[in-house]
C-alpha positions in Angstrom: -7.3 -12.9 6.4 -5.7 -15.9 4.7 -4.8 -19.3 6.0 -1.8 -20.8 4.1 -0.2 -24.2 4.3 2.4 -25.8 2.1 2.4 -22.7 -0.1 -1.4 -22.9 -0.8 -4.2 -20.6 0.4 -6.6 -23.0 2.1 -9.0 -20.4 3.5 -9.7 -16.7 2.9 -12.1 -14.2 4.5 -12.6 -10.6 5.6 -15.0 -11.8 8.3 -13.0 -13.9 10.7 -13.8 -13.9 14.4 -10.9 -13.8 16.9 -11.2 -15.8 20.1 -8.2 -16.7 22.3 -5.8 -15.3 19.6 -7.2 -17.6 17.0 -8.9 -16.4 13.8 -12.0 -18.5 13.1 -13.0 -18.5 9.4 -16.6 -18.8 8.3 -17.3 -22.3 6.9 -17.8 -20.9 3.4 -14.3 -19.4 3.4 -12.5 -22.7 3.5 -11.4 -24.4 0.2 -13.1 -27.7 0.9 -10.9 -29.6 -1.6 -8.0 -29.3 1.0 -9.9 -30.6 4.0 -10.6 -34.2 5.1 -12.7 -35.0 8.2 -10.8 -36.5 11.1 -12.0 -38.8 13.9 -10.4 -36.5 16.5 -12.5 -34.6 19.0 -11.5 -32.5 22.0 -13.6 -30.7 24.6 -13.3 -27.0 25.6 -15.0 -26.2 28.9 -16.6 -23.1 27.6 -16.9 -23.6 23.8 -18.0 -27.3 23.6 -16.8 -30.3 21.6 -14.4 -29.6 18.8 -14.1 -31.6 15.6 -11.0 -31.6 13.4 -10.0 -31.6 9.8 -6.7 -32.9 8.3 -5.4 -30.5 5.7 -3.9 -32.0 2.5 -2.0 -30.0 -0.1 0.0 -31.4 -3.0 0.0 -34.9 -1.4 1.2 -33.7 2.0 -1.0 -34.1 5.0 -1.2 -32.0 8.2 -3.1 -34.2 10.6 -5.8 -32.3 12.6 -4.5 -28.9 11.6 -7.9 -27.3 11.6 -10.7 -27.4 14.1 -14.3 -26.3 14.4 -17.3 -26.5 16.7 -20.3 -28.1 15.0 -22.3 -27.3 18.1 -21.3 -24.7 20.8 -22.3 -23.5 24.2 -24.3 -20.3 24.3 -21.1 -18.4 25.1 -19.5 -19.5 21.8 -22.4 -19.5 19.4 -20.8 -16.8 17.2 -18.2 -19.3 16.1 -20.5 -22.3 15.5 -19.1 -24.0 12.3 -16.2 -21.6 12.0 -12.8 -23.1 11.3 -9.5 -22.2 13.1 -5.9 -23.4 12.4 -2.7 -24.5 14.1 0.2 -26.9 13.4 2.1 -24.7 11.1 -0.8 -23.2 9.2 0.0 -19.6 8.7 -2.8 -17.0 9.2 -1.9 -13.6 7.7 -3.7 -10.5 6.5 
């Protein structure tokens, strides 16, 4: 799977985990040069507290376009640290 934004592959892996129709990429699969930590956090009742990244490619920012769970509930431990995308980031095979 590939995550693409603004014409650039920002993550790539053959080992994503699909939960609620979202592909979660292993942390080592993201190209860290395109990711900046965000102060945004949200809470999922069954997964836990999500943290976000802003994606930046060629000077364009996509605020909070990626999220991950640094800590998870027992039910979601298989995606701890894995990164998922939204806000126009295209995830394709």
